[in-house]
C-alpha positions as CSV (number, residue, x, y, z in Angstrom):
1,M,0.0,0.0,0.0
2,N,1.3,3.4,-0.8
3,S,1.5,4.6,2.7
4,D,4.3,2.2,3.9
5,G,6.7,5.0,3.2
6,P,7.3,8.0,0.9
7,K,7.3,5.8,-2.2
8,D,6.7,7.5,-5.5
9,E,3.7,5.9,-7.2
10,A,3.8,8.3,-10.1
11,E,4.6,5.3,-12.4
12,I,0.9,4.4,-12.2
13,S,-1.9,6.7,-13.2
14,N,-4.8,7.6,-11.0
15,S,-7.2,5.5,-13.1
16,A,-4.9,2.5,-12.4
17,R,-4.8,3.3,-8.7
18,V,-8.6,3.5,-8.6
19,T,-9.0,0.2,-10.5
20,T,-6.5,-1.7,-8.4
21,S,-8.1,-0.3,-5.2
22,L,-11.6,-1.4,-6.3
23,L,-10.4,-4.9,-7.1
24,A,-8.2,-5.3,-4.0
25,G,-10.8,-3.7,-1.7
26,A,-13.5,-6.1,-2.8
27,M,-11.4,-9.1,-2.3
28,A,-10.1,-7.9,1.1
29,G,-13.6,-7.2,2.4
30,G,-15.1,-10.4,1.1
31,L,-12.4,-12.6,2.6
32,A,-12.4,-10.8,6.0
33,K,-16.2,-11.1,6.4
34,T,-16.3,-14.7,5.3
35,V,-13.7,-15.6,7.9
36,I,-15.7,-14.1,10.8
37,A,-19.2,-14.7,9.5
38,P,-20.2,-17.2,12.3
39,L,-19.0,-14.8,15.0
40,D,-20.8,-11.9,13.3
41,R,-24.1,-13.8,13.2
42,T,-23.7,-14.7,16.9
43,K,-23.1,-11.1,17.8
44,I,-26.1,-9.8,16.0
45,N,-28.3,-12.4,17.7
46,F,-27.4,-10.9,21.1
47,Q,-27.5,-7.3,20.0
48,I,-31.2,-7.5,19.0
49,K,-32.5,-9.5,21.9
50,R,-33.1,-8.8,25.6
51,M,-30.6,-11.3,26.9
52,P,-27.2,-11.0,28.6
53,F,-24.1,-11.8,26.6
54,S,-21.6,-14.4,27.7
55,F,-19.2,-16.5,25.9
56,R,-21.0,-19.6,27.2
57,E,-24.3,-18.4,25.7
58,A,-22.5,-17.4,22.5
59,R,-21.0,-20.9,22.3
60,N,-24.4,-22.4,22.9
61,F,-25.9,-20.4,20.1
62,I,-23.3,-21.6,17.7
63,V,-23.6,-25.2,18.8
64,N,-27.4,-25.1,18.7
65,S,-27.4,-23.5,15.2
66,Y,-25.1,-26.3,14.0
67,K,-27.2,-29.1,15.5
68,S,-30.6,-27.7,14.4
69,S,-29.7,-26.4,10.9
70,G,-26.2,-27.7,10.0
71,L,-22.8,-26.1,9.6
72,I,-23.8,-23.9,6.7
73,S,-26.4,-22.2,8.9
74,L,-23.5,-20.5,10.7
75,W,-22.9,-18.6,7.4
76,R,-26.6,-17.7,7.0
77,G,-26.8,-14.2,5.7
78,N,-23.2,-14.2,4.4
79,S,-24.4,-14.0,0.8
80,A,-26.2,-10.8,1.8
81,T,-23.0,-9.8,3.6
82,L,-20.9,-10.4,0.6
83,A,-23.4,-8.6,-1.7
84,R,-22.9,-5.6,0.5
85,V,-19.2,-6.0,1.6
86,L,-17.7,-6.4,-1.9
87,P,-18.9,-3.0,-3.2
88,Y,-18.6,-1.5,0.3
89,A,-15.0,-2.4,0.8
90,A,-14.1,-1.6,-2.8
91,I,-15.7,1.9,-2.5
92,Q,-14.2,2.4,1.0
93,Y,-10.6,1.6,0.1
94,T,-10.8,3.5,-3.1
95,S,-12.4,6.5,-1.5
96,H,-9.8,6.4,1.3
97,E,-6.9,6.6,-1.2
98,Q,-8.5,9.4,-3.1
99,F,-9.3,11.4,0.1
100,K,-5.7,10.9,1.3
101,S,-4.5,12.4,-1.9
102,L,-7.1,15.2,-1.8
103,L,-6.2,16.1,1.8
104,D,-2.4,15.8,1.3
105,V,-1.8,13.0,3.7
106,E,0.2,10.8,1.3
107,T,3.7,11.4,2.8
108,N,5.0,10.7,6.3
109,D,6.1,14.3,6.9
110,Q,2.6,15.6,6.1
111,K,0.9,13.0,8.3
112,R,3.2,14.0,11.2
113,K,2.3,17.6,10.8
114,H,-1.4,17.0,10.2
115,P,-2.4,13.7,11.9
116,A,-6.1,14.7,12.0
117,R,-6.2,14.6,8.2
118,S,-5.6,10.9,8.2
119,F,-8.6,10.4,10.5
120,V,-10.8,12.6,8.3
121,A,-9.8,10.7,5.2
122,G,-10.8,7.4,6.8
123,S,-14.1,8.9,8.2
124,L,-15.1,10.3,4.8
125,A,-14.3,7.0,3.1
126,G,-16.6,5.3,5.6
127,V,-19.4,7.8,5.0
128,V,-19.2,7.4,1.2
129,S,-19.2,3.6,1.3
130,T,-21.9,3.3,3.9
131,S,-24.2,5.7,2.0
132,C,-23.8,3.8,-1.2
133,T,-24.5,0.3,0.2
134,Y,-26.8,0.8,3.2
135,P,-29.9,-1.2,2.1
136,L,-27.7,-4.2,1.6
137,D,-26.5,-3.9,5.3
138,L,-30.1,-3.8,6.5
139,A,-30.9,-6.9,4.4
140,R,-27.9,-8.8,5.7
141,A,-28.9,-8.0,9.3
142,R,-32.4,-9.3,8.8
143,M,-31.3,-12.5,7.1
144,A,-28.8,-13.1,9.9
145,V,-31.5,-13.2,12.6
146,T,-34.4,-14.9,10.9
147,H,-35.2,-18.4,9.8
148,R,-34.8,-19.2,6.1
149,E,-38.6,-19.6,5.8
150,M,-39.1,-15.9,6.3
151,Y,-36.4,-14.6,3.9
152,N,-35.1,-17.2,1.5
153,S,-33.0,-14.8,-0.6
154,L,-31.7,-11.3,-0.6
155,L,-34.4,-10.2,-3.1
156,A,-37.0,-11.6,-0.7
157,V,-35.8,-9.3,2.1
158,F,-36.1,-6.2,-0.2
159,Y,-39.5,-7.3,-1.5
160,K,-41.0,-8.1,1.9
161,T,-39.5,-5.0,3.6
162,V,-40.8,-2.6,0.9
163,H,-44.2,-4.4,0.7
164,D,-44.8,-4.4,4.5
165,E,-43.0,-1.3,5.6
166,G,-42.4,0.9,2.6
167,Y,-39.3,2.1,0.8
168,K,-38.1,4.3,3.7
169,A,-37.7,1.1,5.8
170,L,-34.7,0.2,3.6
171,F,-32.8,3.1,5.3
172,R,-34.0,2.4,8.9
173,G,-31.0,2.8,11.1
174,Y,-29.1,4.8,8.6
175,L,-28.4,7.8,10.9
176,P,-26.8,5.8,13.8
177,T,-24.9,3.8,11.2
178,L,-23.5,7.0,9.7
179,L,-22.7,8.4,13.1
180,G,-21.0,5.2,14.1
181,V,-18.9,4.8,10.9
182,I,-17.2,8.2,11.4
183,P,-15.3,7.2,14.5
184,Y,-15.0,3.6,13.4
185,A,-13.5,4.1,9.9
186,G,-11.6,7.2,11.0
187,T,-10.0,5.4,14.0
188,S,-9.3,2.2,12.0
189,F,-7.6,3.8,9.0
190,F,-5.8,6.4,11.2
191,T,-4.4,3.7,13.5
192,Y,-3.3,1.3,10.7
193,E,-1.6,4.1,8.7
194,T,0.1,5.5,11.8
195,L,1.5,2.1,12.8
196,K,2.8,1.5,9.3
197,R,4.4,5.0,9.4
198,C,6.0,4.2,12.8
199,H,7.4,1.0,11.2
200,Y,8.9,3.0,8.4
201,E,10.5,5.4,10.8
202,H,12.2,2.5,12.7
203,H,13.0,0.1,9.8
204,G,13.3,2.4,6.7
205,P,12.0,1.3,3.4
206,L,11.6,-2.3,4.5
207,D,7.8,-3.1,4.1
208,P,6.0,-4.7,7.1
209,N,5.6,-8.4,6.6
210,P,2.2,-10.0,6.5
211,L,2.2,-10.9,10.2
212,E,3.1,-7.3,11.2
213,R,0.3,-6.0,8.9
214,L,-2.1,-8.4,10.6
215,V,-1.1,-7.1,14.0
216,F,-1.4,-3.5,12.9
217,G,-4.8,-4.2,11.5
218,A,-5.9,-6.0,14.6
219,I,-5.0,-3.1,16.8
220,A,-6.8,-0.7,14.4
221,G,-9.9,-2.9,14.5
222,L,-9.9,-3.2,18.3
223,L,-9.8,0.6,18.7
224,G,-12.3,1.3,15.9
225,Q,-14.8,-1.2,17.2
226,S,-14.6,0.2,20.7
227,A,-15.0,3.8,19.5
228,S,-18.3,3.1,17.7
229,Y,-19.8,0.1,19.3
230,P,-22.8,1.7,21.1
231,L,-24.1,3.0,17.8
232,D,-23.7,-0.4,16.3
233,I,-26.2,-1.7,18.9
234,V,-28.7,1.0,18.1
235,R,-28.5,0.5,14.4
236,R,-29.0,-3.3,14.6
237,R,-32.1,-2.7,16.8
238,M,-33.5,-0.2,14.3
239,Q,-32.8,-2.5,11.3
240,T,-34.5,-5.6,12.8
241,Q,-37.2,-4.2,15.0
242,T,-40.1,-2.2,13.5
243,K,-41.5,-0.8,16.7
244,A,-38.5,1.4,17.7
245,R,-38.4,4.2,15.2
246,T,-35.7,6.6,16.6
247,I,-32.3,6.6,18.3
248,A,-33.9,8.1,21.4
249,Q,-36.5,5.4,21.6
250,I,-33.9,2.7,21.3
251,L,-31.7,4.3,24.0
252,C,-34.7,4.7,26.4
253,K,-35.7,1.1,25.9
254,L,-32.1,-0.1,26.5
255,R,-31.8,2.0,29.7
256,R,-35.2,0.8,31.0
257,E,-34.8,-3.0,30.2
258,E,-31.1,-3.7,30.2
259,G,-29.3,-0.7,31.7
260,I,-27.5,1.9,29.5
261,I,-24.0,0.5,30.0
262,H,-24.8,-3.2,29.7
263,G,-27.2,-2.6,26.9
264,L,-25.0,-0.4,24.7
265,Y,-21.9,-2.5,25.2
266,K,-23.5,-6.0,25.1
267,G,-21.4,-8.3,22.9
268,L,-18.4,-5.9,22.8
269,S,-16.2,-8.7,24.0
270,M,-17.2,-10.7,21.0
271,N,-16.3,-7.8,18.8
272,W,-12.9,-7.6,20.5
273,I,-12.3,-11.1,19.0
274,K,-13.9,-10.9,15.6
275,G,-13.2,-7.2,14.9
276,P,-9.4,-7.4,15.1
277,I,-9.5,-10.6,13.0
278,A,-11.7,-9.0,10.3
279,V,-9.8,-5.7,10.1
280,G,-6.4,-7.4,10.2
281,V,-7.3,-9.7,7.4
282,S,-8.9,-6.9,5.4
283,F,-6.1,-4.4,5.6
284,T,-3.4,-7.1,5.0
285,T,-5.2,-8.5,2.0
286,F,-5.8,-5.1,0.5
287,D,-2.1,-4.1,0.9
288,L,-0.8,-7.3,-0.6
289,I,-3.2,-7.6,-3.5
290,S,-3.1,-3.9,-4.4
291,G,0.7,-4.0,-4.3
292,F,0.7,-7.1,-6.5
293,L,-1.7,-5.6,-9.0
294,R,0.2,-2.4,-9.3
295,E,3.4,-4.3,-10.3
296,L,1.6,-5.8,-13.3
297,P,2.5,-4.3,-16.7
298,F,-1.2,-4.0,-17.5
299,F,-2.0,-1.6,-14.7
300,K,1.2,0.4,-15.2
301,D,0.2,1.0,-18.8
302,L,-3.4,1.8,-17.9
């Protein structure tokens, strides 16, 4: 990835950079989400129900899902996840690189003088990608927490949602999602880029190896998830429950029934496992694939 050090990428055009970012981003997002899909489905199950989270209950949910519906059931909703994540990650990584260029955070010296710009670039990338793919996120959440008989395909989710609740329902939970993605994407990208810059300052032009990239990404994911998690609870409730219409209604219900702290941070410990894995895999895959593609003559001549 171009932020490992002050490397000159003038040998490839911006159109080549955009194309490689789209391809690498889609592959990175798809692989990361598939790896942690069972944990993601488990987390959503606890987020939307009035029940305390524990690793024992999470294990029981996974085991019971396997016994009652088979191994594949642990990946239920993953097709909807991929339908969203492939374009989401492609847009996010591409937007991030473009915003970094626009905000002049490409070089280490500039990032040291203006660290906030790296955070802003990541946040803006998250806003753009979320806005472009939000209905797919809602569909994925509903598929993850229902039986196959209710929604047997991604199209069935859209049809039933629009038919029963109207077109506006496709964007239920959009506001808390947008508010949450700003600290999440900003913190994640900022942390990962900063750790790679620190690596460059200590080791010179030697690129981080894949394991180091995974660790950097895991730390970025841990901090990003922690910064935005309460809003993740709110958006999941709004996406999957039709009675609670606003953020205020969700917060009041959580405070009344589960307590504001336990309710808003329920399942965070699960996110501390799956989040770092997903972000680490995603960032590492993007760096390696985009670097590989940009070395190909086809993209250098694009």
